[in-house]
C-alpha angles and dihedrals in degrees: 000000000000116000120244091228138057110267116225114229128210093258090054090052088052091054091049091048090054089066088077086073087077090061092045092050093051092048092049095044094049094036093237092153093225099119096101094043091048092050093047093045091050094050093045092049094051094045094045094048093047090050091047090050092055092042092050091051087057094042092051090060092056121106096174112102092207093063092044091051091048090055090046092050092049089054091049093048092053091047091053092051093045092052092057091042090069096055123099095216134040139194133190114288092014090129092051090047091051093047094048092048095049094040094051096045095042093049094051098043097039091047093050092046098046098041106021102037109024095027098221113188117228094027093219095058099142093210088071105021100053100047092044092048091048093055093047092047094048094055094039089053092055093046092048096051094045095047095043094047092048092048095052095043091050091050089056098043094044097039095122093051092049094047091047090054091048091049090052090056103268118146119242090256093051091048095048101033096103092046091050093051093048091051092050091048091050092051095050100040096085092055092046092048090049092052092048094060099031111132093008105060100010140025110216120241097241093052092046091048093051092049091049088049091056105266118139115256092242093054091046091051092052092053090047093052090052091049094048093054090046091050092049092050093044092050092048094049093045094046097050091044095053094044093050091048090049090047092055091045095052099039120058124224085251090064096254125143108235105198088152085079091063122087127186121238117226097204130017120234 
């Protein structure tokens, strides 16, 4: 059966890959020092995507919910680690906090979207579950890392202000409330900005992919609207979860700021 889209051949991929030479040339000419990182990132991206393509072909043939859930958990685990890998400071249990936040939010939002909104039957159909989960995880990962990093950096830079409030009798929540809200705002801003310009400045990847695969623009738009609301909800739940867990880790029940539990990271993952 002939595909409803234009298949990309290996030689066409090679031509597309050569476009990275523009980045390399700019980096070399302006002495940005990004040549090695660009080369490594390009190679990793190609290898990872090719592997994912072959894995997804296998996953899409599965009809066993256990295998589908194992793949979903592996994706969530890697997202949790990656979110922490972008922060400049760490504390004990930060990886567990990140994993629990992303796992909880992704499970709730993906489940509601797949079963309650789209009505996928069976609910574990990997053709729907895995791509939807991946998009929710990708955005939740970004929100988590931005919010968590902002929260910890603000605790350090505003230490004197926080400790002064605590010394005057403020509770830990009262002393850290403004920092918590700023961190949450930082984590959710990218998603909000993306929603503001969607369809005017940018066409989202899922919608473009569906159109290229032969779906009608109106059907593709409906799916994209569902996904955007799911992404926004997933990012919000993940962000507030990780910040609250970090808050309880870095403030004692006796309303003391415990910056001794923070340690700087020399190089980001």
